[in-house]
C-alpha positions as CSV (number, residue, x, y, z in Angstrom):
1,M,34.6,208.4,54.7
2,D,33.5,209.7,51.3
3,A,30.6,207.7,49.6
4,D,32.7,207.4,46.5
5,D,35.5,205.7,48.6
6,A,33.2,203.3,50.5
7,P,33.5,199.6,49.7
8,V,30.9,198.6,47.0
9,V,29.2,195.2,46.4
10,L,28.6,193.9,42.9
11,I,25.8,191.4,42.6
12,N,25.6,190.1,39.0
13,V,23.1,187.5,38.1
14,F,23.8,185.6,34.8
15,K,21.2,183.7,32.9
16,V,22.3,180.7,30.9
17,Q,20.9,177.6,29.2
18,P,21.3,174.7,31.7
19,E,23.6,172.8,29.4
20,K,25.9,175.8,29.5
21,Q,25.9,176.4,33.2
22,D,29.1,174.5,33.9
23,E,31.0,176.3,31.0
24,L,29.8,179.7,32.4
25,I,31.0,178.8,35.9
26,E,34.5,178.0,34.5
27,L,34.6,181.2,32.5
28,L,33.6,183.3,35.4
29,A,36.0,181.6,37.7
30,A,38.8,182.4,35.3
31,L,37.7,186.0,34.9
32,T,37.4,186.4,38.7
33,R,41.0,184.9,39.3
34,A,42.3,187.4,36.7
35,Q,40.7,190.3,38.7
36,V,42.4,189.3,41.9
37,G,45.5,191.4,41.1
38,L,43.6,194.5,40.1
39,P,43.5,197.6,42.3
40,G,40.6,197.5,44.7
41,F,39.6,194.0,44.4
42,V,38.6,192.6,47.8
43,S,36.7,189.3,47.2
44,A,34.3,187.4,45.1
45,T,32.0,184.3,45.4
46,L,30.3,182.5,42.5
47,H,27.0,180.9,43.2
48,R,25.5,178.1,40.9
49,G,21.7,178.4,40.7
50,L,19.9,175.3,41.7
51,N,17.5,175.8,38.7
52,G,20.4,175.2,36.4
53,K,19.7,178.5,34.6
54,T,21.5,181.1,36.7
55,V,24.9,181.9,38.2
56,A,25.4,184.8,40.6
57,N,28.6,186.6,41.3
58,H,29.0,188.5,44.6
59,A,32.1,190.6,44.5
60,V,33.4,193.3,46.9
61,W,35.5,196.2,45.6
62,R,37.2,198.9,47.6
63,S,35.3,201.7,45.8
64,V,33.0,202.5,42.9
65,E,36.0,204.0,41.0
66,D,38.0,200.7,41.4
67,W,35.0,198.7,40.1
68,K,34.7,201.2,37.2
69,A,38.4,200.9,36.4
70,M,38.0,197.1,36.3
71,T,35.2,197.4,33.7
72,R,37.6,199.4,31.4
73,N,40.4,196.8,31.7
74,E,41.2,195.3,28.4
75,A,41.9,191.9,29.7
76,V,38.6,191.8,31.5
77,A,36.8,193.0,28.4
78,A,38.4,190.2,26.3
79,A,37.5,187.7,29.1
80,M,33.8,188.8,28.9
81,V,33.5,188.0,25.2
82,P,32.9,184.2,25.5
83,I,30.8,184.9,28.6
84,M,28.5,187.2,26.6
85,A,28.3,184.6,23.9
86,I,26.5,182.2,26.2
87,A,24.8,184.2,28.9
88,T,22.9,187.4,29.6
89,F,23.6,189.3,32.8
90,E,22.4,192.1,35.0
91,P,25.1,193.8,37.2
92,N,24.0,195.9,40.1
93,L,26.2,197.8,42.6
94,Y,25.1,198.1,46.3
95,E,26.5,199.6,49.4
96,A,27.6,197.1,52.0
97,G,24.7,196.1,54.4
98,E,24.2,194.6,57.7
99,V,25.5,191.1,58.2
100,I,23.1,189.0,60.2
101,G,23.9,185.7,61.7
């Protein structure tokens, strides 16, 4: 399998003020539901930080190219506007690793 066609894992950590964490979760859930129908979307899980200041998104895409295409999607860009107004974030892509346990 070509590395460009291998599944890719996105781990995106969002930082937010504690009073905005619930709003961020709602916005990210809506964004993620909108991505479900996009080519290459496999799955996603949102994680609420116990510190009240973070939310992590763990998503799996069929390929790097599918993920890149999602980032250019106009509806996704529009849904990111209110998210960027209340949070900072650091997306990183990973190759799938070993599942233990």
